[in-house]
C-alpha positions in Angstrom: 0.0 -0.1 0.0 1.4 3.3 -1.1 1.4 6.5 1.0 -0.9 9.5 0.5 0.7 12.7 1.4 -1.6 15.1 -0.5 -5.2 15.4 -1.8 -6.2 17.5 -4.9 -9.4 19.3 -6.1 -10.4 16.0 -7.7 -10.1 14.4 -4.7 -12.1 16.7 -2.8 -15.0 16.7 -5.5 -15.1 12.8 -5.1 -15.1 13.1 -1.2 -18.1 15.4 -1.3 -20.1 12.9 -3.5 -19.2 10.2 -1.0 -20.5 12.2 2.0 -23.6 12.7 0.1 -23.9 8.9 -0.4 -23.4 8.3 3.3 -26.1 11.0 4.2 -28.4 9.4 1.8 -27.8 6.0 3.4 -27.8 7.0 6.9 -30.9 9.4 6.6 -33.3 7.5 8.6 -30.9 6.6 11.2 -29.7 10.3 11.8 -33.5 11.4 11.9 -34.3 8.7 14.3 -31.5 9.9 16.7 -32.8 13.5 16.3 -36.4 12.3 17.0 -35.4 11.2 20.7 -33.7 14.6 21.5 -34.2 17.1 18.5 -36.5 17.9 15.8 -36.5 14.7 14.0 -35.1 16.1 11.0 -31.3 15.7 11.0 -30.9 13.0 8.6 -33.4 14.7 6.1 -31.5 18.0 6.4 -28.0 16.5 5.8 -29.4 14.4 3.0 -31.0 17.6 1.4 -28.0 19.5 2.0 -25.4 17.5 0.2 -27.9 16.5 -2.4 -28.0 20.4 -3.4 -24.2 20.5 -3.1 -23.8 17.7 -5.6 -26.1 19.2 -7.8 -24.3 22.7 -7.7 -21.0 20.8 -8.1 -22.1 19.8 -11.7 -21.2 23.2 -12.7 -17.8 23.0 -11.3 -15.0 21.3 -13.2 -12.6 19.5 -10.6 -9.8 19.4 -13.3 -9.8 23.0 -13.5 -11.0 24.3 -10.2 -9.5 25.0 -6.7 -10.4 23.1 -3.4 -11.7 26.4 -2.0 -14.5 26.6 -4.8 -15.6 23.0 -4.1 -15.8 23.3 -0.3 -17.4 27.0 -0.7 -19.9 25.6 -3.2 -20.8 22.8 -0.7 -20.9 25.1 2.3 -23.3 27.5 0.6 -25.6 24.7 -0.4 -25.7 23.5 3.4 -26.3 27.2 4.5 -29.4 27.3 2.1 -31.1 23.8 2.8 -30.2 22.5 6.1 -32.6 23.9 8.7 -32.3 24.6 12.4 -29.2 25.1 14.3 -27.2 22.7 12.1 -27.5 24.9 8.7 -25.3 27.5 9.9 -22.9 25.1 11.8 -22.2 22.7 8.7 -22.7 25.6 6.2 -20.2 27.7 8.0 -17.9 24.6 8.5 -17.3 23.9 4.9 -17.6 27.7 3.8 -14.7 28.6 6.2 -12.7 25.5 5.0 -13.1 26.7 1.4 -11.9 30.1 2.4 -9.0 28.6 3.9 -8.0 26.6 0.8 -9.2 29.3 -1.9 -7.0 29.2 -5.0 -5.2 25.9 -4.0 -5.5 22.9 -6.2 -3.6 20.3 -3.7 -3.2 20.3 0.0 -0.4 18.7 1.9 -0.8 17.3 5.5 0.0 20.5 7.2 -2.5 22.4 5.0 -5.3 19.9 5.7 -4.9 20.2 9.4 -4.8 23.9 9.2 -8.0 23.7 7.0 -9.8 21.3 9.8 -8.5 23.5 12.5 -10.3 26.7 10.9 -13.2 24.6 10.2 -13.5 23.5 13.9 -12.9 27.1 15.2 -15.8 28.4 13.0 -18.1 25.6 14.3 -17.3 26.4 17.8 -17.8 30.3 17.3 -20.9 29.7 15.3 -22.3 27.5 18.1 -21.8 30.3 20.7 -18.4 29.2 22.2 -19.2 25.3 22.1 -16.8 22.9 23.7 -16.5 19.1 24.1 -19.0 17.7 26.8 -22.2 19.7 25.7 -23.5 16.8 23.5 -23.0 18.5 20.0 -21.0 17.9 16.7 -17.8 19.4 18.4 -17.6 16.1 20.5 -16.8 14.4 17.5 -14.9 17.1 15.6 -12.6 18.3 18.4 -11.0 15.2 19.2 -10.6 14.4 15.6 -8.7 17.7 15.0 -6.5 16.9 18.0 -5.5 13.7 16.5 -4.8 15.4 13.4 -2.5 17.9 15.0 -0.7 15.0 16.8 0.0 13.3 13.3 1.8 16.4 12.2 4.5 15.6 14.8 5.1 12.0 13.0 6.8 12.4 9.7 6.0 8.6 9.0 2.1 9.3 9.4 0.7 9.9 5.9 -2.8 11.1 5.3 -4.1 7.4 5.8 -2.6 7.0 9.1 -3.8 10.5 10.1 -7.3 10.1 9.1 -7.5 6.7 10.7 -6.4 8.2 14.1 -8.9 11.2 13.6 -11.8 8.7 12.7 -11.2 6.6 15.9 -11.3 9.7 17.9 -14.4 11.1 16.3 -16.0 7.6 17.0 -15.1 7.8 20.5 -16.2 11.4 20.9 -19.6 10.5 19.2 -20.2 7.5 21.6 -19.4 9.7 24.5 -22.3 11.8 23.9 -24.6 9.2 24.9 -24.6 9.5 28.8 -24.2 13.5 28.4 -26.8 16.1 29.3 -27.2 18.5 26.3 -26.1 22.1 27.0 -26.7 23.4 23.3 -29.6 23.5 20.8 -33.1 22.1 21.0 -31.8 18.9 23.0 -30.8 21.3 25.8 -34.5 21.8 26.7 -34.9 18.2 27.6 -32.3 18.4 30.4 -31.8 15.0 32.1 -33.9 13.4 29.6 -31.4 14.0 26.9 -29.3 11.4 28.6 -28.9 8.0 27.0 -29.1 9.4 23.5 -26.3 9.7 20.9 -26.0 13.0 19.5 -27.1 13.3 15.8 -24.6 16.1 14.9 -21.7 14.2 16.5 -22.8 11.2 14.5 -23.0 12.9 11.0 -19.8 14.7 11.9 -18.2 11.2 12.4 -19.5 10.1 9.1 -17.8 13.0 7.3 -14.4 12.4 9.0 -14.8 8.6 8.3 -15.5 9.4 4.6 -12.1 11.2 4.3 -10.5 8.2 5.9 -12.1 5.6 3.6 -11.3 7.6 0.5 -7.5 8.2 1.4 -7.2 4.5 2.3 -8.8 3.4 -0.9 -6.4 5.9 -2.7 -3.5 4.3 -1.0 -4.4 0.8 -2.0 -4.7 1.7 -5.5 -1.1 3.6 -5.6 
């Protein structure tokens, strides 16, 4: 298996399409999770948002486009279609990652980590200063980004290794939301009753990180 040390515009284009596929596949599961502690629409909204994103990306030629355009196109589509609190969070996450990568047609490990760091900071700020432990998407995203930052210190850890560690951290963070009491969003109104339910936002965030991992792993296997 070869090493993967960069991702191109074409890679990002394909990754967004794969995120759309997982949101389509897991729509019911995410909505069921949200039915327990939210508005019962998270899966529907994520599917709809990424559906519009791939529709808009038909007008973008990945061979002649920068990564920023692909991510911002996705972010704007999410801002337009994803309802509730999730719309601004996911929309701004991808939009800011797009602004960070504007004009770039390939990203190395350091640039990808920076992109995700900027994305996380935006999500936290958009959510009104969200931190881990509040039963939100940050519970999956924060530990994933921490693992990415650690991977920068290991020159032998390529993108496959980095995203594998980030995916494991996101999965653990997602599962850790089950016993938590929600502090943000609609779920926070439930107080104690929000315990015992996995957070839908942390779950969809885990799917996004895992999609990056599965893609780079496949890319390495082909090389």
